[in-house]
C-alpha positions, 0 to 999 in steps of 0.5 A: 636563980629563983623559981618564980624568975622570968628566965626560968619560965622562958626555958620551961616554955621553950622546951614545951614548944619543942615537944609540941612541934615534934613531927608525927609519923604518917598513918599506915597505908594498909586499908582500915589501919590507923596506926603510925606507918613508920616502916617502908616497903618497896612498891615493886618492879619499875617503881624503884625508889618508891615505898609504901608506909606500913605499921610493923604488923602490916609490913611483915604481912606485906613482905610475906607475899612480896615478889619482885619477879612477879609476872616475869617468865623464867627466861626473863628472870634468868636474864635479869639475874645475869645482868645483875652480875655487872650491875645491869651495865652493858658489856662487850667481848674482848676484841670486838670493838672497831679499834680491836678489829682493825689492829694488825694482830687481830686474830681474824687477820692472822694466817698462822704464827709466822704471819703475825711475826712478820708484822712485828718489827724486829730490828735486831733479828731476835725472832728471825734467829729463833725461827731459823734455829741459829740459837740452839737451846741449851739444856737446863743444868740441874743443881745438885743437892749436898747428898746428891753430889756426895752420892755421885762422888761415892760412885766416882761419877760426875753430875752429867753422868747418864742413867746407863752410866750410873747403872753400869757403875753401880753393877761394877762396884757392887760386884767388886765390893760384895761381901762374897768377893772381898775376902772379909775386908771390913773396908770393902764392906763399908764401901759396899754399903755406901755404894748401895745407899748412893745408888738408891739416893740417885734413883729416888732423885730421878737420875736413873 
């Protein structure tokens, strides 16, 4: 392409026009300032979404003295902060609407737990049987660990032994296998140590 081509001249002219048509920033709204106002600053309360346009220096000056809660009392400020938690949307306490008050199980209509059970349909009698005591609760069976089961076996007891039975059995075995009473029997001494260790384990586990 030649430099004096009409196509080259057209491209150069179009670029110049685009630069000339670029929008300019509005003037700073600070009194006596003619710099471009490219920075927004909020107008204030009850004018949300509206902004002043200042230059960089004056928007800093404006923000130093800006107070959204100016003119409000302490109670009004506290109320605003509380409502801000829910985005200033109305809220209700659970159960205060009309449908909840008219519900059959509303707290204001109850006269005790029995009254609420009477309004619940119980075709199979589960609630009635539990209230009458026809289903005695079964005690929870504790699942033994390996060392706990071995300790019971060492003392010759079952897992269902009571604390008194464990203590009684321990005294009996200690008296029987104590070094002062076994006549120097090695096997009896080892049995004595095993009984002591088993009792200590059961005691730490809460069985006695």
